[in-house]
C-alpha positions, 0 to 999 in steps of 0.5 A, spaced: 289 859 357 296 861 362 296 857 367 295 860 375 298 857 381 293 855 387 296 861 391 291 865 387 285 862 388 281 866 394 279 863 401 273 860 399 276 857 392 281 854 396 275 850 400 271 848 394 278 845 391 279 842 397 273 838 396 274 837 389 280 833 392 275 829 395 270 827 389 264 831 392 260 833 387 256 841 386 251 839 391 255 836 396 260 842 396 253 847 396 251 842 402 257 842 405 259 849 405 251 852 406 251 855 400 246 855 394 248 850 388 249 856 383 254 858 388 258 852 388 257 852 381 261 859 381 266 856 385 267 850 381 268 854 374 272 860 377 277 855 379 277 851 372 278 858 370 283 861 374 288 854 374 287 854 367 284 847 366 279 843 362 276 839 368 275 837 376 281 832 375 285 837 373 285 842 377 287 838 382 293 835 379 295 842 378 294 844 385 298 839 387 303 838 383 306 843 386 306 841 393 310 835 397 308 836 403 301 834 406 301 840 410 302 846 403 294 844 402 292 844 408 285 850 407 287 857 410 283 856 417 289 852 419 293 858 417 290 864 421 294 864 426 300 863 423 306 857 423 305 857 429 298 855 430 298 850 425 304 846 427 299 847 434 293 844 431 297 839 428 299 836 434 292 836 437 291 832 431 296 827 429 297 820 430 304 819 426 309 823 431 313 819 436 309 823 443 302 819 439 303 813 438 307 808 443 311 801 443 307 796 446 313 795 451 313 802 455 307 805 458 301 808 453 302 815 451 298 819 449 298 827 447 297 830 453 291 836 450 287 831 446 280 831 448 277 824 450 273 819 445 266 823 444 260 818 444 259 813 440 253 815 435 251 822 432 245 822 429 240 817 427 239 813 422 233 808 421 238 803 417 232 800 413 237 796 408 240 794 415 247 796 414 249 793 421 249 787 419 253 788 411 257 792 417 258 786 422 261 781 416 265 786 414 268 786 421 267 780 422 273 779 415 277 784 418 278 779 424 279 773 420 282 776 414 279 774 410 281 777 403 275 773 399 270 776 402 273 783 400 272 780 392 266 776 393 263 784 396 265 789 392 262 791 386 267 792 380 265 796 373 269 795 367 274 800 366 275 802 358 283 801 357 283 805 351 288 812 351 282 817 354 283 823 350 289 828 349 286 835 354 292 839 351 294 841 357 300 837 358 297 833 365 297 826 364 291 822 366 290 818 372 294 811 371 289 805 367 289 799 372 295 795 370 291 789 367 291 794 361 298 794 360 301 791 355 301 791 347 295 788 347 291 791 352 283 788 353 278 793 351 275 794 358 278 790 366 274 790 372 276 796 376 273 799 382 276 805 384 280 808 390 281 815 392 288 816 397 289 822 402 296 819 402 303 821 404 310 817 402 315 823 405 319 827 401 322 822 396 316 820 393 315 819 387 313 825 385 311 823 377 307 817 380 305 821 388 300 827 383 295 821 382 296 816 387 297 819 392 292 825 394 288 824 387 284 818 385 284 813 380 282 806 378 285 798 381 284 792 377 282 786 381 289 784 383 291 791 386 285 791 390 287 785 392 294 787 394 291 793 397 286 789 402 291 784 403 296 789 405 290 792 410 289 785 413 296 783 415 301 788 412 300 791 421 305 794 426 303 790 432 308 793 436 303 800 436 297 803 439 295 809 440 288 813 442 284 807 439 287 802 441 293 796 439 296 797 431 291 790 428 286 792 423 279 793 425 272 796 424 271 802 426 266 805 425 260 806 420 256 812 417 253 817 412 256 824 411 251 829 412 251 832 404 249 826 403 246 824 395 239 822 393 237 816 396 242 817 402 238 810 404 243 807 400 250 809 400 253 808 407 260 807 409 264 803 414 271 805 417 276 801 419 284 802 421 289 800 423 298 802 424 301 801 419 309 803 416 306 803 409 303 808 403 297 806 399 302 804 394 305 798 398 311 804 399 315 803 405 314 811 410 318 813 415 314 812 420 309 808 422 302 812 422 295 811 423 290 810 417 283 809 416 280 805 410 273 808 408 269 803 405 264 806 401 258 802 401 251 802 396 244 798 396 241 796 390 235 791 389 239 784 393 244 786 397 250 792 399 256 791 396 263 795 396 263 801 391 270 805 391 275 805 398 278 812 400 285 811 404 286 816 409 293 817 412 292 824 411 292 827 419 287 832 418 282 826 416 283 821 420 280 824 426 274 826 423 273 819 420 275 816 428 272 820 432 267 825 429 264 828 436 272 830 438 275 838 439 279 837 433 274 834 429 270 840 429 277 844 428 278 840 423 272 842 419 271 848 423 264 847 426 261 845 419 257 839 420 262 832 417 256 826 419 249 825 419 249 819 423 257 816 426 256 810 429 262 806 433 262 799 432 263 795 438 
């Protein structure tokens, strides 16, 4: 099948492809877009057919392989008023530019057209499994730099180190955890899923950036430890923005409107900092606000982290850290993102 360019997708298919990038299920896509489950499945099948791929992951890779700049993957609604409007929206949302992040040696400098922070709580949540207590322990671990806490409270899964079956489409598989590499790799290694929405700059290694910066991959315990260590220690304290100083802290927690079948058993804690490092630990051009989403689930005994999102993408940072802002409404087309969201105090 001839592979076609993502620009040949319809507006709705581009919206669905954007949600596929965020690892949404068909049910979550249907809920987010207000369509039927059959409609969501139809759009996904059309995307796979038009792009000439066999899986959702491959569709994401094809869509990203030809695009180097973060703004190239914005949904169509960000472009309906032309490049000038897209630039204006970006100016209202981003925290990377020097006008958005100020130095602690000068007076605070904020974007003039940015609305104030919204309410502390959106929606209602009875918290039957006491996620608030788990969030409190996570906040304390961030404040004290206790990376061991994260290792003890992360639910690693067994990653199969055997080479994946060739899809025949010429696409490389996501890189395996580093512990799988070597002449005699183990059969399985403990790993956690990382979903980065990140951008290293125009000079980034494109062979790695397709998956490492805008897809998903799995990290072994050593790689995960490195990610947590960088988050806790390698931040830019000399900078600040409307969310505060550059050091790491817990900002909020909540559950998405497109929740799974057991929403009380899955929650997201959102932390953040200002850093000049990417999700892979490489230097980027400018310090920027990032959000780290710790997605946790509850089993019969306790809450534990199942996956992590590393978000420097300017569209999503504002949604995670200021869920009720006008920018968040613009970014989501007035679509409900959070069923419940609470700013951490």
